[in-house]
N, C-alpha and C positions, 0 to 999 in steps of 0.2 A: 137670357136669351142675347139678347144685343150686346154680353160681354165677349169683348176679344180675350181669345187665349193667346198666351204668351210661352214661349218657350225662347231656350238659346236662340235660335235660330229661325222664328217664326213668329208673324201675330197674325190672326186668322179669326174668323168668323163662317165656320161654315154650318149651315142648318137646312138638313131635309127633312122633306112632308116625304113617308112611305105610306101607302094603303095594299094592303093585299089577302088573299082569300084563303081558309081552305079548298082542299080538293073538293071540284062538284057541289060547292058555295056551300056547303055541310053549315046546317044553322048549328055550330057548335057553341058560340058562347048566350045559347039559350041557358046554359046550366052558370049560374052563378061561381057556382064551385072551377067551374073551367077556366073561365073569365077571372078569375082571383089569383088562379093558379100562373096561367097565363102571363099577367101582368106583374106577379111574383119573378116569376123567370124572367120578365124582360128587363124588370129594374135590376138584378144579379149579373145580366152577361150587360150590361148596358156599364155596371159599375165598374167591373173589370177592366173593360176598355176605358173608361174613364170619359164615355159619353154622355152626353146628360139628358136628359127625358124632359123637353117643354112640357111635352103634351103625349097622353096616350089613352086612347080610348075604343071599344070593343062596341060593334053593331052586332046582331046577331050573326052573320056570314061574313065580316070580314072586320079589320081592325085600320086605326090609323096612328102614325106614331109622328111626333115631330120632335127631331132630333137634334140636338148640338153635339158634332164629331169633331174630333182632333183635324187635321189636315193629312194626316196619314193613312187615315180609313175612306176605300172607296166606297162608293149605295153597295155595289154587288158585293165588297167584304162585310158589312154589316149585315144588309140582309141572308145571306150566308150564315152567319154565324147566330143572327136570330132565328132564321126560319131552322137549322139545323136543330141547335140544344132546344128548342120549344117541342118540336116534333117528336123530340126521341123522350123526351121525361115526359108529357103529355101523354104518348099513347103507352107509356109506362106506369102513368099514373091510374087511369083511368082504362077503366075496362070496356066500356063502348068504343072507345078511339081504339083499343089493340090489333083488332082487325086489318086496319087501313095500314096499307103500304108507306105511304108516306103523308103528312097532314096536310102539307099548303100545296097550293098549285108553285108551280115554278118562276111563275111571273109575278110583277109587283108595277107598280108606280112609283113613282118617286119625281119629287121636283125640287128644286134649292128655293133656301129662301133666306135673305139676309135684312139687316136693317135697315135698309133702301129699295125702293125702287130698281127695276131694269132701267126706267126710263133716266132716273135719278145719274146713274153709273152711267149711260150713255152721253148724254148731256155734260158729264165731267170727265169723261174720256174727248169729246169732240172740243172742248172748252182748252184744251191741252195744246192744242198748236196754236191758238189762238193768244196765248199767254205771253207775256213780253219777259 
């Protein structure tokens, strides 16, 4: 989680915490088979994109994702990919979800998290002008 990613031109540590819900707060994760398949799909998508899943949990009507992503991906891009693929596949594979035009709401929560607090970074930046 706090390991820096290195490429030829970047060193980064980009962690995102996402929370999102099915449309109308449907309790789709009450069924263990839907939850299990959702988690499999997220693991496949993240594997393809080289996104590391730090934590992934589902409650009955929402899901939490804590991801470590390359700096080339925006939060909106990550959500579009995960929501798009999981919506399509889950509605294809589970008959009780087929009638839904889309599985997820368009909204989501995202926050960033790193290995240090915002206060620590603020102090570091402020101290830079006093360094000799």
